[in-house]
Backbone bond lengths (Angstrom), bond angles and torsions (degrees), N, CA, C in turn:
res aa  C-N    CA-C-N  psi(-1)  N-CA   C-N-CA  omega(-1)  CA-C   N-CA-C  phi
1 M - - - 1.449 - - 1.521 108.12 -
2 R 1.332 115.76 139.83 1.457 120.48 -176.67 1.524 110.24 -145.87
3 V 1.328 115.14 168.54 1.458 121.12 172.25 1.529 106.39 -80.73
4 I 1.316 117.22 130.63 1.462 121.99 -172.91 1.529 112.33 -79.63
5 A 1.335 117.39 -44.98 1.470 119.83 -173.28 1.520 110.59 -148.30
6 G 1.329 114.94 169.91 1.454 121.04 175.62 1.511 113.38 93.30
7 S 1.318 115.72 -159.14 1.466 121.78 -173.21 1.521 113.71 -65.29
8 A 1.318 117.99 -25.39 1.472 121.63 -179.84 1.535 111.18 -107.73
9 R 1.315 116.01 21.50 1.471 121.95 -175.61 1.530 112.19 -50.00
10 S 1.314 114.72 135.74 1.466 125.38 175.22 1.529 114.78 73.89
11 L 1.329 118.56 -3.00 1.459 119.31 178.91 1.529 109.19 -71.90
12 P 1.329 116.43 134.41 1.468 119.48 178.94 1.526 110.53 -74.66
13 L 1.325 115.28 147.51 1.462 121.14 178.31 1.517 109.13 -115.61
14 K 1.328 114.85 143.84 1.460 119.98 173.94 1.522 108.21 -76.42
15 T 1.318 115.74 154.84 1.455 120.55 174.35 1.515 108.79 -117.92
16 V 1.309 116.19 161.31 1.455 121.68 179.36 1.522 108.35 -74.56
17 E 1.319 116.19 128.43 1.462 119.92 178.90 1.521 110.33 -68.03
18 G 1.314 115.47 148.42 1.458 120.53 178.45 1.515 111.90 99.77
19 L 1.309 115.32 -174.58 1.461 121.57 -175.25 1.527 112.60 -107.32
20 D 1.332 117.30 13.65 1.466 120.14 -177.34 1.519 113.46 -77.96
21 T 1.333 117.72 -17.16 1.460 120.39 179.65 1.520 109.65 -124.33
22 R 1.335 115.20 157.41 1.459 122.27 175.95 1.518 107.17 -120.26
23 P 1.315 118.61 95.67 1.468 118.51 179.79 1.528 110.89 -60.66
24 T 1.316 116.13 136.13 1.463 121.17 176.31 1.523 107.70 -70.70
25 T 1.315 116.66 129.66 1.462 119.86 -178.14 1.529 109.92 -64.97
26 D 1.333 115.10 154.87 1.465 119.76 178.80 1.527 111.13 -58.00
27 R 1.320 116.39 -37.67 1.465 120.25 -178.17 1.529 111.64 -64.63
28 I 1.331 116.69 -45.95 1.470 119.82 178.94 1.528 110.50 -67.78
29 K 1.333 116.35 -38.88 1.467 120.29 178.36 1.534 110.36 -61.52
30 E 1.325 115.99 -43.07 1.466 120.20 178.77 1.528 111.14 -63.45
31 T 1.324 117.04 -43.27 1.464 121.22 177.28 1.528 110.66 -60.46
32 L 1.324 116.04 -46.29 1.462 120.73 179.52 1.529 111.24 -58.26
33 F 1.320 116.81 -49.98 1.466 119.18 -176.15 1.524 112.48 -72.20
34 N 1.318 118.66 -24.74 1.467 120.09 171.86 1.522 109.85 -65.45
35 M 1.329 116.56 -32.92 1.463 120.96 -179.27 1.532 112.48 -75.59
36 I 1.333 117.32 -29.34 1.474 119.94 -175.51 1.528 112.50 -114.02
37 H 1.325 117.64 16.97 1.473 119.91 -173.43 1.530 113.84 -56.49
38 N 1.316 118.69 -29.27 1.465 120.39 178.95 1.524 113.19 -77.89
39 E 1.322 116.70 -21.27 1.470 121.76 -177.41 1.527 113.01 -82.58
40 V 1.337 117.02 -22.92 1.462 120.92 -166.58 1.531 115.43 -80.28
41 P 1.336 119.97 -48.14 1.467 117.99 -175.56 1.536 112.57 -56.59
42 G 1.326 115.29 124.87 1.463 121.77 178.43 1.513 115.13 78.44
43 C 1.320 119.03 3.02 1.469 120.43 -174.90 1.527 112.27 -82.70
44 R 1.316 113.90 160.99 1.467 122.57 170.03 1.524 105.42 -98.85
45 F 1.328 116.57 119.70 1.464 123.35 -169.52 1.525 109.37 -114.90
46 L 1.319 117.24 136.31 1.463 123.14 173.86 1.516 107.58 -118.97
47 D 1.335 116.40 124.14 1.461 122.76 -179.06 1.528 107.61 -113.80
48 L 1.348 116.03 98.32 1.463 121.98 179.83 1.524 109.86 -88.52
49 F 1.322 116.65 142.33 1.465 122.15 -176.43 1.531 107.95 58.55
50 S 1.318 116.48 56.17 1.467 123.64 -167.55 1.516 116.17 -69.35
51 G 1.322 118.65 -27.60 1.468 119.05 -176.02 1.518 110.88 61.95
52 S 1.320 117.46 -117.73 1.469 121.97 179.91 1.524 112.06 -82.19
53 G 1.329 116.98 -10.54 1.461 120.74 -178.26 1.513 113.98 87.99
54 A 1.323 117.98 8.63 1.466 121.62 -173.43 1.526 113.45 -58.70
55 I 1.317 118.51 -37.99 1.469 120.42 -177.57 1.530 110.03 -71.01
56 G 1.327 117.50 -49.34 1.462 120.24 179.01 1.519 112.14 -64.08
57 I 1.324 117.59 -36.75 1.466 121.27 178.00 1.524 110.09 -66.15
58 E 1.320 116.62 -39.18 1.475 120.09 175.66 1.525 109.88 -60.43
59 A 1.337 116.49 -42.72 1.468 120.47 178.77 1.526 110.65 -62.20
60 L 1.336 117.56 -45.50 1.463 120.50 178.25 1.526 111.21 -62.30
61 S 1.319 116.97 -43.11 1.462 121.36 179.62 1.521 111.07 -60.68
62 R 1.322 116.19 -32.25 1.467 121.16 -178.65 1.523 112.83 -91.15
63 G 1.337 117.41 9.85 1.458 120.15 171.50 1.504 117.38 106.95
64 A 1.318 119.15 9.31 1.467 119.42 175.00 1.532 108.46 -59.98
65 A 1.320 116.41 141.47 1.464 121.03 -178.76 1.522 111.28 -68.26
66 S 1.343 116.10 -35.97 1.461 120.36 -178.90 1.519 109.33 -160.28
67 C 1.329 114.38 161.61 1.459 119.80 175.79 1.517 109.01 -147.02
68 V 1.324 115.43 134.01 1.456 122.12 171.55 1.527 106.28 -105.05
69 F 1.334 115.55 123.32 1.455 122.87 179.15 1.525 108.49 -101.21
70 V 1.327 116.95 135.26 1.460 120.90 179.70 1.519 109.21 -129.82
71 D 1.319 115.76 125.03 1.456 120.39 170.35 1.521 108.07 -152.15
72 N 1.320 115.61 144.03 1.452 121.79 -177.76 1.531 112.63 -77.55
73 S 1.309 116.26 -24.53 1.456 121.90 -174.09 1.530 112.86 -80.98
74 R 1.313 115.92 133.09 1.468 120.88 175.99 1.533 109.72 -63.38
75 K 1.347 116.69 -40.50 1.468 120.94 177.97 1.526 111.15 -60.45
76 A 1.312 116.07 -44.10 1.464 120.34 -179.71 1.526 110.70 -64.71
77 A 1.317 117.92 -46.12 1.469 121.03 179.74 1.525 110.68 -59.60
78 S 1.310 117.01 -40.72 1.457 121.69 177.87 1.532 110.91 -65.33
79 C 1.329 116.59 -42.64 1.466 121.48 178.27 1.536 110.58 -62.01
80 I 1.332 116.85 -43.02 1.471 121.20 178.40 1.526 109.62 -60.45
81 Q 1.350 116.88 -46.33 1.473 120.85 179.70 1.532 110.75 -58.98
82 E 1.329 116.52 -44.11 1.468 120.10 179.01 1.524 111.18 -63.09
83 N 1.331 117.27 -43.40 1.465 120.74 179.32 1.520 112.13 -65.59
84 L 1.327 116.82 -37.71 1.472 120.24 177.26 1.523 110.77 -65.74
85 K 1.322 116.88 -41.23 1.463 120.72 178.70 1.525 110.26 -64.05
86 F 1.337 117.04 -45.98 1.457 121.64 -178.03 1.532 111.88 -63.71
87 T 1.332 116.89 -38.87 1.469 120.96 -178.56 1.531 112.40 -86.20
88 R 1.321 116.57 -5.17 1.478 122.97 -179.01 1.533 112.07 59.43
89 L 1.320 115.81 38.68 1.464 120.74 -179.86 1.526 112.18 -113.79
90 G 1.329 116.83 6.60 1.455 121.07 -175.03 1.514 115.62 -66.34
91 D 1.333 117.69 -20.98 1.470 119.97 -177.92 1.532 112.90 -68.83
92 R 1.326 117.67 -16.19 1.466 120.89 178.99 1.526 111.44 -113.96
93 A 1.331 115.70 18.39 1.462 119.95 -173.86 1.521 111.90 -125.84
94 E 1.319 113.91 154.17 1.460 121.98 172.67 1.526 106.90 -135.93
95 V 1.317 116.43 131.78 1.455 121.33 -179.47 1.530 108.29 -111.42
96 L 1.317 115.97 123.01 1.459 121.56 177.05 1.525 108.27 -111.15
97 Q 1.320 115.80 114.06 1.459 119.18 172.70 1.521 105.85 -88.98
98 A 1.319 114.57 98.71 1.461 120.69 -175.41 1.517 108.46 -162.05
99 D 1.334 116.14 157.43 1.456 118.28 173.73 1.525 108.03 -72.09
100 M 1.307 115.62 161.51 1.464 121.72 -174.43 1.526 112.37 -55.77
101 R 1.310 118.46 -42.06 1.470 121.02 -177.83 1.530 111.43 -64.40
102 S 1.322 116.61 -47.02 1.470 120.97 178.90 1.520 111.36 -63.64
103 A 1.320 116.17 -41.77 1.468 120.32 -179.20 1.525 111.00 -64.21
104 I 1.325 116.64 -43.64 1.468 119.10 178.62 1.519 110.04 -62.97
105 A 1.316 117.69 -39.60 1.468 120.63 176.73 1.534 110.40 -60.46
106 R 1.331 117.46 -35.89 1.471 121.33 -178.73 1.524 112.80 -75.05
107 V 1.341 118.67 -30.03 1.466 120.09 -176.00 1.531 113.42 -104.21
108 R 1.314 118.06 -7.25 1.467 120.60 -171.00 1.537 114.22 -60.03
109 N 1.319 118.71 -29.77 1.464 120.45 -178.02 1.519 113.68 -99.26
110 R 1.295 117.05 11.04 1.462 121.44 178.59 1.524 110.77 -79.68
111 E 1.335 113.79 172.75 1.454 121.19 173.33 1.535 108.29 -54.70
112 P 1.330 117.93 142.80 1.463 120.23 -174.76 1.534 114.07 -58.36
113 F 1.329 114.05 144.13 1.461 121.14 173.34 1.522 108.16 -85.88
114 D 1.320 116.17 144.99 1.460 121.29 176.56 1.530 110.79 -86.47
115 V 1.344 115.91 -37.28 1.459 121.49 -179.80 1.525 108.44 -134.08
116 I 1.329 115.48 131.12 1.466 121.35 174.48 1.528 107.22 -122.44
117 F 1.323 114.68 116.73 1.462 121.69 178.47 1.513 108.21 -107.56
118 M 1.336 116.49 136.18 1.462 118.76 175.27 1.526 109.97 -140.08
119 D 1.318 113.88 136.82 1.462 122.10 179.72 1.523 107.84 -133.17
120 P 1.348 116.06 70.93 1.469 119.37 -176.55 1.524 111.64 -74.20
121 P 1.341 116.06 165.27 1.468 118.44 172.07 1.526 108.97 -53.64
122 Y 1.320 115.84 136.52 1.460 120.85 -176.25 1.524 112.76 -66.92
123 L 1.337 113.58 147.52 1.463 124.19 169.34 1.525 113.89 61.20
124 K 1.333 116.41 31.38 1.465 120.59 175.87 1.527 111.45 -118.51
125 D 1.336 117.24 4.44 1.467 123.62 177.29 1.529 113.32 65.89
126 L 1.333 117.35 16.28 1.463 120.08 -179.03 1.528 112.18 -69.82
127 E 1.334 117.84 -29.63 1.467 120.05 177.51 1.521 110.12 -64.64
128 R 1.316 117.01 -39.52 1.466 120.80 178.56 1.526 110.38 -63.97
129 E 1.326 116.56 -45.74 1.465 120.33 179.55 1.524 111.52 -62.65
130 A 1.342 116.83 -43.52 1.471 120.69 179.51 1.523 110.51 -62.38
131 L 1.320 117.21 -43.74 1.470 120.44 179.63 1.522 111.04 -63.82
132 E 1.332 117.41 -39.22 1.470 120.66 177.40 1.527 110.90 -63.05
133 L 1.337 116.59 -42.94 1.464 120.39 -179.37 1.536 111.87 -67.15
134 L 1.321 117.09 -29.90 1.467 121.18 -177.03 1.527 113.49 -89.42
135 L 1.316 118.24 -17.88 1.469 121.50 -170.93 1.528 113.76 -50.50
136 N 1.305 118.07 -48.81 1.467 121.07 -177.02 1.521 113.51 -108.71
137 A 1.316 116.67 17.24 1.461 121.11 -179.92 1.534 109.77 -75.91
138 P 1.340 117.40 142.22 1.462 120.99 178.13 1.539 113.73 -59.81
139 C 1.332 117.87 -19.59 1.475 120.51 -179.04 1.525 112.56 -81.13
140 V 1.337 116.23 4.82 1.456 121.81 -179.19 1.524 108.99 -126.65
141 T 1.327 116.35 134.80 1.463 121.40 174.44 1.528 108.49 -122.62
142 E 1.326 116.07 178.77 1.467 120.53 176.26 1.524 110.88 -65.20
143 E 1.328 117.14 -19.66 1.467 121.57 -179.22 1.528 112.78 -87.60
144 T 1.321 117.96 -14.46 1.462 120.96 -178.69 1.524 109.59 -63.36
145 L 1.323 115.87 127.98 1.461 121.45 176.67 1.524 108.40 -95.13
146 F 1.315 116.22 124.70 1.460 122.69 175.74 1.517 107.87 -102.11
147 I 1.323 115.79 134.89 1.460 121.39 173.28 1.521 105.77 -125.14
148 V 1.315 115.85 119.01 1.452 121.41 -175.01 1.525 108.51 -119.65
149 E 1.335 116.03 121.37 1.459 119.75 175.99 1.519 108.62 -90.04
150 V 1.323 115.27 128.01 1.465 121.43 -178.83 1.525 110.43 -136.31
151 S 1.314 115.90 158.77 1.456 122.31 171.38 1.524 108.30 -69.79
152 L 1.325 117.15 151.31 1.464 119.93 175.07 1.527 111.36 -64.62
153 K 1.332 117.03 -16.60 1.468 121.70 179.46 1.528 112.82 -87.34
154 T 1.322 117.99 -3.09 1.459 121.73 -177.12 1.520 111.21 -67.34
155 D 1.326 116.16 131.26 1.465 122.21 175.75 1.521 108.27 -76.32
156 L 1.314 116.22 118.02 1.467 121.09 -178.93 1.528 112.12 -111.89
157 S 1.315 117.51 19.48 1.460 121.20 -177.42 1.526 112.08 -60.92
158 W 1.310 117.84 -24.84 1.460 123.13 -178.71 1.535 112.80 -78.15
159 L 1.312 117.20 -14.80 1.461 121.23 -170.19 1.523 113.62 -62.38
160 E 1.329 117.85 -39.95 1.464 120.77 -177.79 1.520 112.86 -58.54
161 E 1.324 116.75 -36.00 1.461 120.85 -177.04 1.520 112.40 -101.38
162 S 1.318 117.60 16.67 1.460 122.00 -174.67 1.522 114.41 -84.40
163 G 1.337 116.89 -13.78 1.459 119.81 -173.79 1.517 111.82 94.45
164 Y 1.327 116.34 4.06 1.465 122.24 178.75 1.518 109.71 -118.50
165 E 1.318 115.11 149.18 1.459 121.53 176.03 1.527 108.50 -106.59
166 L 1.320 116.40 130.66 1.456 121.70 176.79 1.519 108.25 -79.92
167 I 1.333 116.06 114.29 1.467 122.15 -179.45 1.524 110.15 -85.13
168 K 1.336 115.02 -42.38 1.460 120.58 -176.55 1.518 108.57 -156.68
169 N 1.339 115.58 148.07 1.455 122.36 175.46 1.522 106.20 -126.92
170 K 1.332 116.60 102.25 1.466 121.99 -179.80 1.519 107.99 -94.60
171 R 1.333 116.67 111.78 1.459 122.17 -176.22 1.528 110.42 -97.53
172 Y 1.333 114.73 140.79 1.456 122.96 174.17 1.534 107.15 -117.58
173 K 1.322 118.40 -165.22 1.468 120.73 -178.27 1.524 113.31 -62.71
174 T 1.340 117.10 -46.55 1.466 120.49 -173.80 1.524 113.54 -121.47
175 N 1.313 117.43 -9.05 1.462 120.33 -176.08 1.522 109.94 -144.83
176 A 1.325 114.88 179.98 1.459 121.04 -179.83 1.517 109.87 -147.42
177 H 1.313 115.83 156.21 1.454 121.83 170.04 1.538 106.84 -109.67
178 L 1.319 115.48 122.04 1.457 121.39 175.28 1.513 107.98 -96.99
179 F 1.322 117.85 129.99 1.446 123.12 178.13 1.525 106.38 -107.35
180 L 1.334 115.75 120.16 1.467 121.75 -172.52 1.520 111.49 -129.34
181 R 1.324 115.88 153.72 1.466 122.86 167.04 1.527 107.15 -137.10
182 K 1.329 115.34 155.61 1.463 119.82 175.10 1.526 108.98 -61.06
183 Q 1.331 115.60 142.89 1.480 119.60 177.04 1.504 110.01 -75.91
């Protein structure tokens, strides 16, 4: 796994040992950032369920003003810190080792995020809970772009009445990226 583009281009990233995380492949990461390349420069980025931090680090490398990384795992938080140090992007980053609910409570009253990316464990409905907690938070505006990675098996029947509008659904072999904004 590596940084695809920007100031840290081609630098390898460490991944979290074990099977608790699913690192996003370089190919999917490249596709994702090609789709949001206009949103990233100067943005405030929130990376929920960060794992190794590869998505938020890619955003920082491509010019995001700041990124808050959130992961519950001590191993993941340590891996993110190491990757930030290696890529020299730590000065614009904050790592919160906390569960999603606690982290959202800590960031909800901050200046609004421009992009919120989340890649929760599949099929546990955590994306729905996170979106509900963020819907009326001051850190979210109608302009905030949400990108949610889900399994293709995820039930999304609740999405229409969630208060979010589905802008795009980019499907891959086993998963998808949902692009959402507040209605």
